[in-house]
C-alpha positions in Angstrom: 53.2 -112.8 4.6 56.0 -112.2 7.0 56.1 -108.5 8.0 59.6 -106.8 8.3 60.5 -103.9 9.7 64.0 -102.0 8.6 66.5 -100.2 9.8 70.0 -99.9 8.6 70.0 -103.8 8.7 66.7 -106.0 9.2 65.6 -105.5 13.0 62.3 -107.0 13.2 60.1 -109.6 11.5 56.6 -111.5 12.2 54.6 -113.5 10.0 55.6 -116.1 8.0 57.3 -116.7 4.5 57.1 -120.3 3.1 57.3 -122.6 6.3 59.2 -120.6 8.7 56.9 -118.4 10.8 58.8 -115.1 12.7 57.6 -114.0 16.2 58.6 -112.3 19.3 58.3 -113.6 23.2 59.8 -113.0 26.8 63.3 -114.5 25.5 62.8 -112.3 22.2 62.6 -112.8 18.2 62.4 -116.4 17.0 61.2 -118.2 14.0 59.6 -121.4 14.1 58.7 -123.8 11.7 54.8 -123.4 10.8 52.8 -126.6 11.9 49.2 -126.2 9.5 46.1 -128.2 11.5 44.9 -131.1 9.5 41.4 -129.6 9.9 42.0 -125.8 10.0 38.6 -125.0 9.1 37.1 -125.1 12.7 33.5 -124.3 14.0 34.8 -121.2 16.1 36.7 -120.2 12.8 33.3 -120.6 10.6 31.5 -118.4 13.5 34.3 -115.5 13.9 34.4 -115.2 9.8 30.2 -115.3 9.3 30.3 -112.6 11.8 32.6 -110.5 10.6 31.5 -110.8 7.2 27.7 -109.3 8.2 29.4 -106.2 10.0 31.0 -105.5 6.6 28.0 -106.3 4.5 26.2 -104.1 7.1 28.8 -100.8 6.9 28.2 -101.3 3.3 25.3 -100.5 3.5 25.5 -97.2 5.4 24.7 -93.5 4.2 27.6 -92.3 1.9 27.6 -89.9 4.7 27.8 -92.3 7.4 30.8 -93.9 5.7 32.2 -90.7 5.1 32.1 -90.1 9.0 33.7 -93.5 9.9 36.6 -92.7 7.5 37.2 -89.4 8.9 36.6 -91.1 12.5 39.6 -93.4 12.2 41.8 -90.6 13.3 40.6 -90.7 16.5 40.9 -94.2 17.0 45.0 -94.7 16.4 46.3 -98.4 16.8 49.0 -100.5 17.6 50.7 -102.8 14.8 52.6 -106.1 15.2 55.7 -104.0 15.7 54.5 -101.5 18.4 53.9 -98.3 15.7 50.9 -97.1 15.5 48.6 -96.8 11.8 45.3 -96.2 11.9 42.8 -98.6 10.1 40.4 -98.0 7.7 36.5 -96.6 8.0 35.5 -100.4 7.6 37.9 -101.8 9.9 37.0 -99.5 12.7 33.2 -100.0 12.3 33.4 -104.0 12.4 36.0 -103.2 15.4 34.2 -101.6 17.7 30.6 -103.2 16.6 32.6 -106.8 17.1 33.2 -106.1 20.6 30.0 -104.3 21.3 28.0 -107.8 20.1 30.7 -110.1 22.0 29.2 -107.9 25.3 25.4 -108.5 23.9 25.4 -104.2 23.5 23.6 -102.2 21.0 25.3 -102.0 18.2 26.3 -98.3 16.6 26.1 -96.7 12.9 27.7 -93.4 13.6 31.5 -93.2 15.1 31.4 -92.1 18.2 34.3 -89.8 20.4 37.1 -92.1 22.3 36.9 -92.6 25.9 39.0 -93.5 28.3 39.2 -97.3 30.4 38.9 -97.3 34.1 42.3 -99.1 35.9 42.2 -102.8 35.7 44.1 -105.3 37.5 42.3 -108.5 38.0 43.7 -111.4 39.8 42.6 -115.4 40.4 41.2 -115.9 43.5 39.9 -119.7 43.6 41.7 -121.8 40.9 40.7 -125.5 41.3 38.3 -128.4 39.7 35.6 -127.3 41.5 35.9 -123.5 41.7 37.1 -120.5 39.7 36.7 -117.2 40.9 37.7 -113.6 39.8 38.8 -110.4 41.6 37.9 -107.8 39.7 39.4 -103.8 40.1 36.3 -101.0 39.9 34.6 -100.4 36.7 31.9 -97.6 35.5 28.4 -99.1 34.4 29.2 -98.3 31.0 32.7 -101.2 31.1 32.1 -104.7 31.0 34.8 -106.8 31.9 35.5 -109.0 28.7 36.7 -112.7 30.5 38.6 -115.3 28.3 40.2 -118.4 29.4 41.9 -121.4 27.6 41.4 -125.4 28.5 43.7 -127.2 30.7 47.1 -127.1 29.4 50.3 -128.9 30.4 51.9 -126.7 33.2 54.9 -126.3 31.2 52.8 -125.1 28.3 53.0 -121.0 27.6 52.1 -120.6 24.5 48.3 -120.3 24.4 47.3 -117.0 22.6 45.7 -118.9 20.0 43.8 -121.1 22.7 41.6 -117.9 24.4 38.1 -118.0 24.0 36.0 -116.0 25.6 33.6 -117.3 28.5 31.9 -114.6 29.9 31.1 -111.0 30.6 30.5 -108.8 33.4 28.8 -105.6 33.8 30.6 -102.6 36.1 29.3 -101.7 38.9 31.5 -98.7 40.0 33.0 -101.0 42.6 35.3 -103.3 42.8 34.2 -107.2 42.7 35.5 -109.9 44.7 35.1 -113.5 43.8 33.3 -113.5 40.4 32.1 -116.6 40.2 33.4 -118.0 36.0 33.2 -122.0 37.1 29.9 -122.5 35.6 31.2 -120.6 32.2 34.4 -122.0 32.0 33.1 -125.5 32.4 30.1 -125.0 29.6 33.3 -123.9 27.7 35.7 -126.7 28.4 34.8 -128.7 30.7 35.6 -128.8 34.9 39.7 -127.3 35.0 41.6 -130.2 35.3 43.8 -130.9 38.5 47.2 -130.0 38.2 47.1 -128.5 34.5 47.7 -124.7 34.2 44.4 -122.0 33.2 45.2 -119.2 31.2 42.6 -116.2 31.8 42.6 -112.5 29.3 40.7 -110.0 31.0 40.0 -106.7 28.7 37.2 -104.1 29.4 34.6 -102.8 26.7 33.1 -100.1 27.0 29.2 -100.6 26.1 28.9 -96.9 24.4 31.5 -96.7 21.9 32.6 -100.1 21.4 36.0 -99.3 22.5 38.1 -102.0 24.0 41.1 -102.1 26.6 44.4 -103.7 26.5 43.7 -106.8 27.9 45.4 -108.2 31.3 46.9 -111.6 31.2 47.6 -114.2 33.8 46.9 -117.8 35.2 47.6 -120.6 37.7 47.4 -124.4 38.3 44.7 -125.7 39.0 44.4 -127.0 42.6 
């Protein structure tokens, strides 16, 4: 279902209505024809759904006091919706979101809501991108923070709409200092095969706090494979 933002007249729209998808990019708002994959039930999608369903079941198994504490804690964790407006999740949604983030970096899950914390400055860069090397420069993060690294397969140099192609390839624990030339080639190749010369690879890095499960706003960057 499309989401609409109204003022005196229609100002913005997101989502889909019948066969039309409404979205926005650097050029502004746009509408396109919805394309349905021939087999949308991929193993990746199934794995994600099973993980989220498992976390939801864990939430329902909490004590009444714990569930109440999560419902109250949502006021400490406001999020932005697709229009950039501030909203609050439900207690279930907050529990699932934070624990899914923790699971993504292999950290212990939490049963009680944490107090929110801030994040270190994040400004990753590609150090080397070729068909035999992929290294990243990572700014300083605390030991409680993990860099969550996502990437896309090699795509045409002119393809920039890739947000549905990102997959997690690895995570790196912060050291309190900048990390230079962190090697992600083996992780990338295990997921997608070696980067293809002349093609574009996009990467996305965010920080996940291993105590609270909070995840920072990601930083996206890309390059042409040498």
